[in-house]
C-alpha positions in Angstrom: 27.9 113.4 58.3 31.7 113.7 58.2 32.2 110.0 59.3 30.0 108.8 56.5 31.8 111.1 54.0 35.2 109.8 55.1 33.9 106.2 54.9 32.5 106.7 51.4 35.8 108.3 50.3 37.6 105.0 51.2 39.0 106.0 54.7 39.2 103.2 57.3 36.7 104.4 59.9 36.4 102.2 63.0 35.3 102.6 66.6 37.2 104.4 69.4 34.5 104.9 72.0 31.3 106.6 73.0 32.6 107.8 76.4 36.4 108.3 76.3 37.3 105.5 78.8 37.9 101.8 79.1 36.2 100.5 82.2 37.2 97.6 84.4 33.5 96.5 84.5 32.2 94.3 81.7 28.8 95.9 81.5 30.1 99.5 81.5 32.4 98.5 78.6 29.5 96.8 76.8 27.2 99.8 77.1 29.9 102.2 76.0 30.8 100.2 72.9 27.2 99.4 72.1 26.3 103.2 72.0 29.3 103.9 69.8 28.4 101.1 67.4 24.9 102.3 67.2 25.9 105.8 66.2 28.3 104.5 63.5 25.6 102.1 62.2 23.2 105.0 61.9 25.5 106.6 59.2 26.2 103.3 57.4 29.3 102.1 59.1 29.7 98.7 60.7 32.9 98.8 62.7 35.1 95.7 62.9 38.1 97.4 64.5 38.5 99.1 67.9 41.1 101.3 69.6 40.8 101.7 73.3 40.9 105.2 74.8 44.3 106.0 76.5 45.6 102.7 75.0 43.9 100.8 77.9 43.1 97.1 77.7 41.7 94.6 80.1 40.0 91.2 79.9 36.5 92.5 80.3 37.1 94.8 77.3 38.4 91.8 75.3 35.2 89.8 76.2 33.0 92.7 75.0 34.8 93.0 71.7 34.3 89.3 71.1 30.6 89.6 71.9 30.2 92.3 69.3 32.2 90.5 66.7 35.2 92.8 66.4 38.0 91.3 64.4 40.9 93.4 65.7 41.8 96.1 68.2 44.9 98.1 69.1 45.8 99.1 72.7 49.4 99.8 73.6 48.5 99.0 77.2 48.9 95.3 76.4 51.5 95.5 73.6 53.4 97.9 71.4 56.2 98.0 68.8 55.8 94.4 67.8 53.8 91.9 65.6 50.1 91.2 65.9 49.0 88.6 68.5 45.9 87.2 70.2 45.8 88.1 73.9 45.2 85.4 76.5 42.3 85.7 78.9 41.0 83.6 81.8 37.8 81.6 81.9 36.3 81.2 85.4 34.7 77.9 86.3 33.2 76.8 89.6 33.1 73.3 91.0 32.4 71.8 94.4 35.3 71.0 96.6 35.1 68.3 99.3 37.7 68.4 102.0 37.2 64.7 103.0 35.2 61.6 102.1 32.8 62.5 104.9 32.2 66.0 103.4 31.5 64.4 100.0 28.5 62.7 101.4 27.0 65.9 102.6 24.5 67.8 100.4 26.5 71.0 100.2 30.2 71.6 99.5 32.5 74.6 99.2 32.7 75.9 95.6 36.2 76.7 94.3 37.2 78.7 91.3 39.1 76.9 88.5 40.7 79.3 86.1 41.4 78.2 82.5 43.0 80.2 79.9 42.2 80.7 76.2 43.2 82.9 73.3 40.8 85.7 72.3 39.4 85.8 68.8 40.2 89.5 68.5 43.6 90.2 66.8 45.7 92.8 68.7 47.7 95.1 66.4 50.5 96.8 68.3 51.4 100.4 67.5 54.1 102.8 68.7 52.8 104.2 72.1 54.2 107.7 71.8 52.2 110.5 70.0 53.0 114.2 69.4 51.1 115.2 72.5 53.3 113.1 74.8 56.4 114.7 73.3 54.9 118.2 73.7 54.3 117.4 77.4 58.1 116.6 77.6 58.8 120.0 76.1 60.0 118.7 72.7 60.2 121.3 70.0 59.3 120.6 66.3 62.8 119.5 65.3 63.0 117.2 68.3 59.6 115.6 67.5 60.6 115.1 63.9 63.9 113.6 65.0 62.2 111.2 67.4 59.8 109.8 64.8 62.5 109.7 62.1 64.6 107.5 64.3 61.6 105.3 65.1 60.8 104.9 61.3 64.5 104.1 60.4 64.8 101.5 63.2 61.6 99.6 62.3 62.5 99.8 58.6 65.9 98.2 59.4 64.2 95.5 61.6 61.6 94.9 58.9 58.8 95.4 61.4 55.5 97.4 61.0 55.8 101.2 61.2 52.7 102.2 63.2 52.3 105.9 64.2 49.1 107.1 65.8 47.8 110.5 66.8 44.6 112.5 67.3 42.9 114.4 64.5 43.5 117.9 66.1 47.2 117.1 66.4 47.5 115.9 62.8 45.9 119.1 61.7 48.1 121.2 64.0 51.3 119.4 62.8 50.3 118.8 59.3 53.8 119.6 58.0 55.3 117.0 60.3 53.1 114.2 59.3 53.3 115.1 55.6 57.1 115.0 55.8 57.1 111.6 57.7 54.7 110.1 55.2 56.9 111.2 52.3 59.9 109.6 54.0 58.0 106.3 54.4 56.7 106.5 50.8 60.3 106.8 49.6 61.5 103.6 51.3 61.8 100.6 49.1 59.3 97.8 49.8 57.1 99.5 52.3 53.4 98.7 52.0 51.2 101.8 52.7 48.0 100.4 54.1 45.4 100.8 56.9 44.6 98.6 59.9 41.7 96.7 58.3 43.8 95.7 55.2 46.7 94.9 57.4 44.5 92.7 59.7 43.1 90.8 56.7 46.6 90.3 55.2 47.9 89.0 58.6 45.0 86.5 59.0 45.6 85.3 55.5 49.3 84.9 56.4 48.3 82.8 59.5 46.3 80.4 57.3 49.4 79.4 55.3 50.9 76.0 56.0 54.6 75.4 55.7 57.4 73.1 56.8 60.9 74.1 58.0 63.9 71.8 57.6 67.6 72.1 58.2 69.9 70.2 55.8 73.6 70.7 55.5 73.5 73.8 57.6 70.8 75.3 55.3 67.4 76.4 56.4 64.7 75.5 54.0 61.1 76.7 54.2 58.5 74.9 52.0 
């Protein structure tokens, strides 16, 4: 199995989908992800990361990812070109509403929905939302595609923000020279950490656990 071979070779193999879709319905999302997890588990892979088809994200997807214990996901439909974060979702609660004291003495009352909000446990890792296929649809040629991604890399490097480029396997194979050139450029940049999503997620969560104090004295910012 190619997935198993890639995994054993040290590649970061995670789950994309079984059916190429993100559903609005909780149970459809659950069934789709459950089938995909089962197939990967059959070849010895326990996925902890997820990337939604078409970059789609919704609250029911987030709830399913929590149920299956995913640690991170990446969907540019909720965020892109930024730092990792935990999406906020709603929790629905019902309680009885009584319109008057007289109503409160009755056996039945009208239920109302009380929405509460909470942070999901699944870390969202933003990526750049444009891939080669999108640029081909816009009639970009090879040099224009290269120029687009080169500008993106240079900008994020100057901003000291993550450089996250995605694409599909067939496009990477088709434009091998492009991706090889871009990777060589990134490797030549001073201080850039070449990593994968899982390693990046673990580093970010370790970073979150650090405690520090910030003070300003004599117009100097001090972080301890």
